[in-house]
N, CA, C and O atoms as a GROMACS GRO file, in nm:
protein
  468
    1MET      N    1   0.078  -0.095  -0.011
    1MET     CA    2   0.034  -0.047   0.007
    1MET      C    3   0.086   0.119  -0.004
    1MET      O    4   0.140   0.155   0.101
    2VAL      N    5   0.080   0.214  -0.101
    2VAL     CA    6   0.123   0.327  -0.098
    2VAL      C    7   0.091   0.460   0.019
    2VAL      O    8  -0.012   0.519  -0.013
    3VAL      N    9   0.139   0.501   0.108
    3VAL     CA   10   0.127   0.610   0.158
    3VAL      C   11   0.133   0.771   0.111
    3VAL      O   12   0.241   0.789   0.053
    4TYR      N   13   0.085   0.844   0.114
    4TYR     CA   14   0.122   0.953  -0.005
    4TYR      C   15   0.150   1.115   0.134
    4TYR      O   16   0.118   1.161   0.244
    5ARG      N   17   0.195   1.126   0.063
    5ARG     CA   18   0.273   1.257   0.189
    5ARG      C   19   0.176   1.357   0.224
    5ARG      O   20   0.092   1.357   0.134
    6ARG      N   21   0.147   1.443   0.313
    6ARG     CA   22   0.060   1.528   0.338
    6ARG      C   23   0.088   1.663   0.197
    6ARG      O   24   0.000   1.711   0.125
    7GLU      N   25   0.199   1.685   0.197
    7GLU     CA   26   0.199   1.780   0.022
    7GLU      C   27   0.108   1.692  -0.071
    7GLU      O   28   0.004   1.746  -0.105
    8VAL      N   29   0.125   1.593  -0.107
    8VAL     CA   30   0.047   1.510  -0.188
    8VAL      C   31  -0.082   1.586  -0.157
    8VAL      O   32  -0.114   1.673  -0.238
    9ARG      N   33  -0.147   1.568  -0.071
    9ARG     CA   34  -0.323   1.558  -0.044
    9ARG      C   35  -0.314   1.730  -0.007
    9ARG      O   36  -0.411   1.803  -0.031
   10GLU      N   37  -0.213   1.770   0.040
   10GLU     CA   38  -0.252   1.939   0.032
   10GLU      C   39  -0.262   1.987  -0.142
   10GLU      O   40  -0.344   2.077  -0.162
   11GLN      N   41  -0.202   1.945  -0.242
   11GLN     CA   42  -0.220   1.941  -0.384
   11GLN      C   43  -0.361   1.907  -0.425
   11GLN      O   44  -0.431   2.006  -0.446
   12ALA      N   45  -0.410   1.809  -0.438
   12ALA     CA   46  -0.548   1.718  -0.384
   12ALA      C   47  -0.647   1.834  -0.362
   12ALA      O   48  -0.738   1.875  -0.434
   13LEU      N   49  -0.604   1.876  -0.239
   13LEU     CA   50  -0.708   1.981  -0.222
   13LEU      C   51  -0.735   2.097  -0.279
   13LEU      O   52  -0.848   2.134  -0.312
   14VAL      N   53  -0.634   2.156  -0.294
   14VAL     CA   54  -0.628   2.281  -0.381
   14VAL      C   55  -0.709   2.235  -0.507
   14VAL      O   56  -0.820   2.286  -0.493
   15LEU      N   57  -0.706   2.163  -0.623
   15LEU     CA   58  -0.747   2.086  -0.727
   15LEU      C   59  -0.898   2.050  -0.708
   15LEU      O   60  -0.974   2.062  -0.805
   16PHE      N   61  -0.954   1.998  -0.567
   16PHE     CA   62  -1.036   1.998  -0.553
   16PHE      C   63  -1.134   2.094  -0.509
   16PHE      O   64  -1.257   2.081  -0.505
   17GLU      N   65  -1.066   2.190  -0.476
   17GLU     CA   66  -1.165   2.363  -0.440
   17GLU      C   67  -1.178   2.431  -0.551
   17GLU      O   68  -1.265   2.515  -0.572
   18TYR      N   69  -1.070   2.388  -0.645
   18TYR     CA   70  -1.074   2.446  -0.793
   18TYR      C   71  -1.197   2.421  -0.870
   18TYR      O   72  -1.243   2.484  -0.965
   19GLY      N   73  -1.247   2.302  -0.802
   19GLY     CA   74  -1.367   2.198  -0.868
   19GLY      C   75  -1.314   2.079  -0.996
   19GLY      O   76  -1.379   2.018  -1.082
   20PHE      N   77  -1.188   2.082  -0.965
   20PHE     CA   78  -1.143   1.943  -1.078
   20PHE      C   79  -1.176   1.791  -0.972
   20PHE      O   80  -1.163   1.756  -0.854
   21LYS      N   81  -1.217   1.747  -1.076
   21LYS     CA   82  -1.300   1.615  -1.021
   21LYS      C   83  -1.164   1.504  -1.002
   21LYS      O   84  -1.056   1.546  -1.046
   22TYR      N   85  -1.165   1.361  -0.936
   22TYR     CA   86  -1.091   1.299  -0.912
   22TYR      C   87  -1.021   1.227  -1.043
   22TYR      O   88  -0.902   1.206  -1.017
   23GLY      N   89  -1.043   1.197  -1.128
   23GLY     CA   90  -0.972   1.170  -1.273
   23GLY      C   91  -0.844   1.264  -1.315
   23GLY      O   92  -0.731   1.223  -1.343
   24ALA      N   93  -0.902   1.432  -1.311
   24ALA     CA   94  -0.829   1.521  -1.336
   24ALA      C   95  -0.698   1.530  -1.264
   24ALA      O   96  -0.593   1.569  -1.315
   25VAL      N   97  -0.714   1.486  -1.128
   25VAL     CA   98  -0.647   1.536  -0.996
   25VAL      C   99  -0.545   1.426  -0.991
   25VAL      O  100  -0.430   1.442  -0.948
   26SER      N  101  -0.619   1.257  -1.059
   26SER     CA  102  -0.536   1.179  -1.040
   26SER      C  103  -0.458   1.190  -1.144
   26SER      O  104  -0.367   1.109  -1.130
   27SER      N  105  -0.442   1.273  -1.284
   27SER     CA  106  -0.350   1.275  -1.366
   27SER      C  107  -0.248   1.330  -1.383
   27SER      O  108  -0.141   1.291  -1.428
   28LYS      N  109  -0.300   1.485  -1.322
   28LYS     CA  110  -0.201   1.608  -1.270
   28LYS      C  111  -0.116   1.546  -1.168
   28LYS      O  112   0.006   1.550  -1.182
   29LEU      N  113  -0.168   1.488  -1.064
   29LEU     CA  114  -0.040   1.446  -0.931
   29LEU      C  115   0.006   1.293  -1.001
   29LEU      O  116   0.114   1.257  -0.952
   30GLY      N  117  -0.027   1.232  -1.063
   30GLY     CA  118   0.024   1.115  -1.096
   30GLY      C  119  -0.023   1.027  -0.972
   30GLY      O  120   0.072   0.999  -0.900
   31ILE      N  121  -0.125   0.986  -0.935
   31ILE     CA  122  -0.170   0.906  -0.823
   31ILE      C  123  -0.284   0.797  -0.887
   31ILE      O  124  -0.337   0.828  -0.994
   32GLY      N  125  -0.309   0.710  -0.841
   32GLY     CA  126  -0.393   0.610  -0.884
   32GLY      C  127  -0.605   0.680  -0.887
   32GLY      O  128  -0.648   0.766  -0.810
   33GLN      N  129  -0.656   0.636  -0.952
   33GLN     CA  130  -0.814   0.714  -0.981
   33GLN      C  131  -0.827   0.672  -0.851
   33GLN      O  132  -0.842   0.760  -0.766
   34GLY      N  133  -0.825   0.524  -0.806
   34GLY     CA  134  -0.922   0.508  -0.670
   34GLY      C  135  -0.852   0.588  -0.571
   34GLY      O  136  -0.931   0.659  -0.508
   35VAL      N  137  -0.723   0.600  -0.533
   35VAL     CA  138  -0.690   0.698  -0.428
   35VAL      C  139  -0.788   0.826  -0.445
   35VAL      O  140  -0.872   0.868  -0.366
   36ALA      N  141  -0.755   0.871  -0.569
   36ALA     CA  142  -0.805   0.990  -0.574
   36ALA      C  143  -0.978   1.032  -0.555
   36ALA      O  144  -1.038   1.129  -0.508
   37ARG      N  145  -1.013   0.911  -0.613
   37ARG     CA  146  -1.193   0.923  -0.560
   37ARG      C  147  -1.187   0.893  -0.437
   37ARG      O  148  -1.269   0.956  -0.371
   38ALA      N  149  -1.126   0.825  -0.380
   38ALA     CA  150  -1.159   0.810  -0.233
   38ALA      C  151  -1.104   0.959  -0.136
   38ALA      O  152  -1.153   0.973  -0.024
   39TRP      N  153  -1.022   1.043  -0.178
   39TRP     CA  154  -0.988   1.149  -0.137
   39TRP      C  155  -1.117   1.235  -0.191
   39TRP      O  156  -1.194   1.280  -0.106
   40GLN      N  157  -1.134   1.251  -0.285
   40GLN     CA  158  -1.254   1.344  -0.343
   40GLN      C  159  -1.387   1.311  -0.212
   40GLN      O  160  -1.434   1.392  -0.132
   41ASP      N  161  -1.415   1.191  -0.224
   41ASP     CA  162  -1.528   1.135  -0.119
   41ASP      C  163  -1.515   1.217   0.007
   41ASP      O  164  -1.592   1.295   0.064
   42LEU      N  165  -1.352   1.161   0.043
   42LEU     CA  166  -1.344   1.218   0.217
   42LEU      C  167  -1.358   1.384   0.193
   42LEU      O  168  -1.416   1.456   0.273
   43TYR      N  169  -1.326   1.408   0.132
   43TYR     CA  170  -1.317   1.585   0.142
   43TYR      C  171  -1.476   1.622   0.136
   43TYR      O  172  -1.512   1.712   0.211
   44GLU      N  173  -1.574   1.559   0.053
   44GLU     CA  174  -1.698   1.593   0.003
   44GLU      C  175  -1.751   1.578   0.140
   44GLU      O  176  -1.790   1.677   0.202
   45ALA      N  177  -1.755   1.442   0.196
   45ALA     CA  178  -1.777   1.403   0.292
   45ALA      C  179  -1.802   1.482   0.452
   45ALA      O  180  -1.893   1.510   0.530
   46CYS      N  181  -1.643   1.497   0.436
   46CYS     CA  182  -1.583   1.509   0.629
   46CYS      C  183  -1.535   1.650   0.605
   46CYS      O  184  -1.520   1.704   0.715
   47GLY      N  185  -1.499   1.748   0.482
   47GLY     CA  186  -1.438   1.817   0.442
   47GLY      C  187  -1.290   1.834   0.458
   47GLY      O  188  -1.221   1.732   0.462
   48LYS      N  189  -1.230   1.964   0.468
   48LYS     CA  190  -1.073   1.956   0.436
   48LYS      C  191  -1.022   1.920   0.514
   48LYS      O  192  -0.987   1.803   0.495
   49GLU      N  193  -0.983   1.974   0.643
   49GLU     CA  194  -0.929   1.874   0.730
   49GLU      C  195  -0.917   1.733   0.753
   49GLU      O  196  -0.811   1.694   0.802
   50ALA      N  197  -1.035   1.624   0.720
   50ALA     CA  198  -1.037   1.523   0.758
   50ALA      C  199  -0.944   1.451   0.604
   50ALA      O  200  -0.940   1.329   0.589
   51LEU      N  201  -0.900   1.515   0.538
   51LEU     CA  202  -0.846   1.488   0.427
   51LEU      C  203  -0.671   1.544   0.475
   51LEU      O  204  -0.574   1.469   0.487
   52LEU      N  205  -0.672   1.641   0.488
   52LEU     CA  206  -0.535   1.657   0.586
   52LEU      C  207  -0.467   1.621   0.716
   52LEU      O  208  -0.370   1.672   0.771
   53ASP      N  209  -0.559   1.500   0.757
   53ASP     CA  210  -0.536   1.437   0.866
   53ASP      C  211  -0.574   1.274   0.854
   53ASP      O  212  -0.581   1.200   0.952
   54MET      N  213  -0.593   1.244   0.749
   54MET     CA  214  -0.615   1.156   0.704
   54MET      C  215  -0.534   1.038   0.795
   54MET      O  216  -0.420   1.074   0.823
   55GLY      N  217  -0.567   0.923   0.840
   55GLY     CA  218  -0.459   0.828   0.882
   55GLY      C  219  -0.380   0.877   0.997
   55GLY      O  220  -0.287   0.814   1.046
   56SER      N  221  -0.418   0.979   1.033
   56SER     CA  222  -0.369   1.029   1.194
   56SER      C  223  -0.441   0.951   1.320
   56SER      O  224  -0.379   0.889   1.406
   57THR      N  225  -0.587   0.967   1.314
   57THR     CA  226  -0.683   0.898   1.398
   57THR      C  227  -0.788   0.789   1.356
   57THR      O  228  -0.828   0.777   1.241
   58HIS      N  229  -0.830   0.708   1.467
   58HIS     CA  230  -0.934   0.645   1.425
   58HIS      C  231  -1.072   0.657   1.470
   58HIS      O  232  -1.116   0.634   1.583
   59ARG      N  233  -1.144   0.702   1.352
   59ARG     CA  234  -1.304   0.739   1.346
   59ARG      C  235  -1.354   0.601   1.429
   59ARG      O  236  -1.298   0.492   1.418
   60SER      N  237  -1.486   0.635   1.525
   60SER     CA  238  -1.559   0.582   1.563
   60SER      C  239  -1.700   0.599   1.559
   60SER      O  240  -1.750   0.711   1.566
   61TYR      N  241  -1.802   0.445   1.544
   61TYR     CA  242  -1.946   0.554   1.538
   61TYR      C  243  -2.067   0.472   1.591
   61TYR      O  244  -2.075   0.350   1.609
   62ALA      N  245  -2.143   0.553   1.608
   62ALA     CA  246  -2.244   0.528   1.682
   62ALA      C  247  -2.279   0.430   1.603
   62ALA      O  248  -2.242   0.400   1.489
   63TYR      N  249  -2.395   0.358   1.714
   63TYR     CA  250  -2.493   0.275   1.662
   63TYR      C  251  -2.580   0.315   1.538
   63TYR      O  252  -2.579   0.263   1.426
   64GLU      N  253  -2.660   0.424   1.586
   64GLU     CA  254  -2.733   0.458   1.544
   64GLU      C  255  -2.705   0.554   1.363
   64GLU      O  256  -2.778   0.571   1.265
   65THR      N  257  -2.571   0.592   1.396
   65THR     CA  258  -2.492   0.619   1.266
   65THR      C  259  -2.473   0.515   1.163
   65THR      O  260  -2.507   0.539   1.046
   66LYS      N  261  -2.423   0.404   1.197
   66LYS     CA  262  -2.420   0.286   1.121
   66LYS      C  263  -2.559   0.216   1.093
   66LYS      O  264  -2.567   0.147   0.992
   67LEU      N  265  -2.665   0.229   1.173
   67LEU     CA  266  -2.812   0.170   1.132
   67LEU      C  267  -2.830   0.308   1.012
   67LEU      O  268  -2.783   0.296   0.899
   68GLU      N  269  -2.888   0.409   1.047
   68GLU     CA  270  -2.901   0.518   0.974
   68GLU      C  271  -2.816   0.467   0.832
   68GLU      O  272  -2.872   0.442   0.725
   69ALA      N  273  -2.724   0.461   0.847
   69ALA     CA  274  -2.627   0.450   0.682
   69ALA      C  275  -2.682   0.363   0.603
   69ALA      O  276  -2.712   0.380   0.485
   70VAL      N  277  -2.700   0.232   0.690
   70VAL     CA  278  -2.729   0.140   0.598
   70VAL      C  279  -2.840   0.125   0.552
   70VAL      O  280  -2.857   0.072   0.443
   71ARG      N  281  -2.976   0.186   0.655
   71ARG     CA  282  -3.101   0.202   0.627
   71ARG      C  283  -3.104   0.283   0.468
   71ARG      O  284  -3.152   0.225   0.371
   72ARG      N  285  -3.045   0.428   0.459
   72ARG     CA  286  -3.035   0.496   0.366
   72ARG      C  287  -3.004   0.451   0.222
   72ARG      O  288  -3.071   0.489   0.126
   73LEU      N  289  -2.842   0.321   0.208
   73LEU     CA  290  -2.787   0.277   0.110
   73LEU      C  291  -2.939   0.198   0.076
   73LEU      O  292  -3.010   0.236  -0.018
   74GLU      N  293  -2.979   0.083   0.167
   74GLU     CA  294  -3.130   0.004   0.129
   74GLU      C  295  -3.233   0.091   0.047
   74GLU      O  296  -3.318   0.063  -0.038
   75ALA      N  297  -3.201   0.183   0.095
   75ALA     CA  298  -3.355   0.294   0.042
   75ALA      C  299  -3.254   0.332  -0.102
   75ALA      O  300  -3.307   0.369  -0.206
   76GLY      N  301  -3.175   0.323  -0.095
   76GLY     CA  302  -3.147   0.356  -0.285
   76GLY      C  303  -3.037   0.495  -0.263
   76GLY      O  304  -2.959   0.511  -0.358
   77GLU      N  305  -3.027   0.579  -0.165
   77GLU     CA  306  -2.910   0.662  -0.190
   77GLU      C  307  -2.751   0.596  -0.199
   77GLU      O  308  -2.713   0.494  -0.142
   78SER      N  309  -2.668   0.690  -0.290
   78SER     CA  310  -2.567   0.624  -0.316
   78SER      C  311  -2.449   0.679  -0.201
   78SER      O  312  -2.449   0.784  -0.136
   79PRO      N  313  -2.332   0.547  -0.203
   79PRO     CA  314  -2.247   0.574  -0.101
   79PRO      C  315  -2.192   0.697  -0.102
   79PRO      O  316  -2.126   0.729  -0.004
   80ARG      N  317  -2.205   0.783  -0.202
   80ARG     CA  318  -2.116   0.954  -0.156
   80ARG      C  319  -2.227   1.001  -0.124
   80ARG      O  320  -2.207   1.120  -0.095
   81GLN      N  321  -2.322   0.978  -0.114
   81GLN     CA  322  -2.446   1.083  -0.071
   81GLN      C  323  -2.445   1.066   0.085
   81GLN      O  324  -2.457   1.162   0.163
   82VAL      N  325  -2.427   0.926   0.127
   82VAL     CA  326  -2.472   0.893   0.288
   82VAL      C  327  -2.373   0.958   0.332
   82VAL      O  328  -2.383   1.056   0.404
   83MET      N  329  -2.240   0.898   0.283
   83MET     CA  330  -2.060   0.970   0.371
   83MET      C  331  -2.125   1.064   0.347
   83MET      O  332  -2.236   1.035   0.391
   84ALA      N  333  -2.130   1.175   0.299
   84ALA     CA  334  -2.164   1.302   0.262
   84ALA      C  335  -2.273   1.358   0.366
   84ALA      O  336  -2.241   1.460   0.427
   85GLY      N  337  -2.413   1.292   0.396
   85GLY     CA  338  -2.478   1.310   0.513
   85GLY      C  339  -2.445   1.276   0.629
   85GLY      O  340  -2.467   1.348   0.726
   86LEU      N  341  -2.394   1.176   0.633
   86LEU     CA  342  -2.354   1.103   0.776
   86LEU      C  343  -2.234   1.155   0.800
   86LEU      O  344  -2.191   1.100   0.901
   87HIS      N  345  -2.134   1.256   0.746
   87HIS     CA  346  -1.965   1.262   0.742
   87HIS      C  347  -1.888   1.124   0.815
   87HIS      O  348  -1.814   1.128   0.913
   88ILE      N  349  -1.922   1.019   0.745
   88ILE     CA  350  -1.858   0.935   0.742
   88ILE      C  351  -1.727   0.905   0.652
   88ILE      O  352  -1.744   0.917   0.531
   89ALA      N  353  -1.596   0.866   0.699
   89ALA     CA  354  -1.475   0.858   0.605
   89ALA      C  355  -1.461   0.782   0.494
   89ALA      O  356  -1.389   0.826   0.404
   90SER      N  357  -1.510   0.685   0.482
   90SER     CA  358  -1.478   0.595   0.380
   90SER      C  359  -1.570   0.452   0.382
   90SER      O  360  -1.611   0.371   0.465
   91ARG      N  361  -1.576   0.475   0.224
   91ARG     CA  362  -1.688   0.361   0.157
   91ARG      C  363  -1.665   0.265   0.230
   91ARG      O  364  -1.759   0.211   0.289
   92SER      N  365  -1.495   0.204   0.251
   92SER     CA  366  -1.520   0.068   0.322
   92SER      C  367  -1.617   0.008   0.396
   92SER      O  368  -1.678  -0.098   0.384
   93VAL      N  369  -1.621   0.106   0.481
   93VAL     CA  370  -1.725   0.132   0.637
   93VAL      C  371  -1.815   0.116   0.581
   93VAL      O  372  -1.845  -0.003   0.568
   94LEU      N  373  -1.911   0.222   0.516
   94LEU     CA  374  -2.040   0.137   0.484
   94LEU      C  375  -2.035   0.030   0.409
   94LEU      O  376  -2.137  -0.038   0.419
   95ALA      N  377  -1.927  -0.024   0.313
   95ALA     CA  378  -1.998  -0.170   0.268
   95ALA      C  379  -1.931  -0.270   0.403
   95ALA      O  380  -1.972  -0.386   0.393
   96ARG      N  381  -1.872  -0.257   0.480
   96ARG     CA  382  -1.850  -0.326   0.601
   96ARG      C  383  -1.973  -0.358   0.672
   96ARG      O  384  -2.022  -0.471   0.686
   97TRP      N  385  -2.030  -0.219   0.728
   97TRP     CA  386  -2.130  -0.218   0.805
   97TRP      C  387  -2.284  -0.271   0.687
   97TRP      O  388  -2.381  -0.317   0.746
   98ARG      N  389  -2.288  -0.264   0.604
   98ARG     CA  390  -2.405  -0.310   0.534
   98ARG      C  391  -2.389  -0.510   0.503
   98ARG      O  392  -2.469  -0.602   0.487
   99ALA      N  393  -2.254  -0.496   0.507
   99ALA     CA  394  -2.222  -0.663   0.494
   99ALA      C  395  -2.305  -0.759   0.604
   99ALA      O  396  -2.385  -0.852   0.601
  100ALA      N  397  -2.224  -0.662   0.718
  100ALA     CA  398  -2.301  -0.688   0.884
  100ALA      C  399  -2.422  -0.739   0.896
  100ALA      O  400  -2.458  -0.855   0.916
  101TRP      N  401  -2.509  -0.595   0.877
  101TRP     CA  402  -2.644  -0.604   0.891
  101TRP      C  403  -2.703  -0.703   0.754
  101TRP      O  404  -2.800  -0.775   0.776
  102LYS      N  405  -2.660  -0.704   0.659
  102LYS     CA  406  -2.739  -0.857   0.603
  102LYS      C  407  -2.730  -0.970   0.675
  102LYS      O  408  -2.830  -1.037   0.700
  103GLN      N  409  -2.609  -1.004   0.716
  103GLN     CA  410  -2.595  -1.116   0.751
  103GLN      C  411  -2.665  -1.142   0.902
  103GLN      O  412  -2.736  -1.238   0.931
  104GLY      N  413  -2.629  -1.039   0.984
  104GLY     CA  414  -2.669  -1.044   1.134
  104GLY      C  415  -2.767  -0.919   1.182
  104GLY      O  416  -2.779  -0.894   1.302
  105GLY      N  417  -2.839  -0.839   1.074
  105GLY     CA  418  -2.922  -0.810   1.108
  105GLY      C  419  -2.904  -0.636   1.202
  105GLY      O  420  -2.802  -0.571   1.176
  106ASP      N  421  -2.988  -0.588   1.285
  106ASP     CA  422  -2.948  -0.429   1.342
  106ASP      C  423  -2.868  -0.500   1.416
  106ASP      O  424  -2.755  -0.467   1.378
  107ASP      N  425  -2.858  -0.579   1.500
  107ASP     CA  426  -2.781  -0.585   1.633
  107ASP      C  427  -2.651  -0.635   1.604
  107ASP      O  428  -2.569  -0.634   1.697
  108ALA      N  429  -2.602  -0.698   1.443
  108ALA     CA  430  -2.481  -0.704   1.396
  108ALA      C  431  -2.367  -0.539   1.374
  108ALA      O  432  -2.254  -0.535   1.326
  109LEU      N  433  -2.467  -0.401   1.440
  109LEU     CA  434  -2.406  -0.325   1.368
  109LEU      C  435  -2.352  -0.268   1.527
  109LEU      O  436  -2.273  -0.174   1.535
  110ARG      N  437  -2.404  -0.335   1.644
  110ARG     CA  438  -2.363  -0.290   1.793
  110ARG      C  439  -2.222  -0.317   1.777
  110ARG      O  440  -2.167  -0.386   1.691
  111ALA      N  441  -2.165  -0.243   1.890
  111ALA     CA  442  -2.019  -0.242   1.948
  111ALA      C  443  -2.029  -0.399   2.018
  111ALA      O  444  -2.113  -0.444   2.096
  112LYS      N  445  -1.912  -0.459   1.959
  112LYS     CA  446  -1.870  -0.586   2.043
  112LYS      C  447  -1.760  -0.552   2.142
  112LYS      O  448  -1.654  -0.492   2.121
  113PRO      N  449  -1.804  -0.597   2.247
  113PRO     CA  450  -1.680  -0.544   2.366
  113PRO      C  451  -1.540  -0.598   2.320
  113PRO      O  452  -1.529  -0.681   2.230
  114ARG      N  453  -1.442  -0.549   2.384
  114ARG     CA  454  -1.285  -0.582   2.358
  114ARG      C  455  -1.247  -0.699   2.424
  114ARG      O  456  -1.324  -0.771   2.489
  115GLY      N  457  -1.121  -0.718   2.407
  115GLY     CA  458  -1.042  -0.846   2.462
  115GLY      C  459  -1.066  -0.948   2.492
  115GLY      O  460  -1.167  -0.999   2.446
  116ARG      N  461  -0.992  -1.014   2.574
  116ARG     CA  462  -1.101  -1.164   2.649
  116ARG      C  463  -1.209  -1.186   2.687
  116ARG      O  464  -1.238  -1.075   2.732
  117PRO      N  465  -1.319  -1.266   2.709
  117PRO     CA  466  -1.399  -1.319   2.765
  117PRO      C  467  -1.391  -1.349   2.911
  117PRO      O  468  -1.483  -1.408   2.967
   0.00000   0.00000   0.00000
């Protein structure tokens, strides 16, 4: 996995603020389109500070937020809309929550106790 320096994310942020989309940002900065798309999603959902500080903190979400996100996805909202509406930082988090919910229902989204039983 490639880790990009903060300076690269700052350059991407400037381009996003000028209205460039992830394809153009990818080409201009020489980064993968998947990376640029994830950065654009994060920027649109959580703002510029989240993009610049990504990877420095781990976010946890309340059960109600997880449940609302899954319900919105099931109602037909796009992952990007759900991320922006609920300030969720990653598409992969949404995918994990949705898969857990499909397999175990609402209770699968509750926080699990950590450590040994």
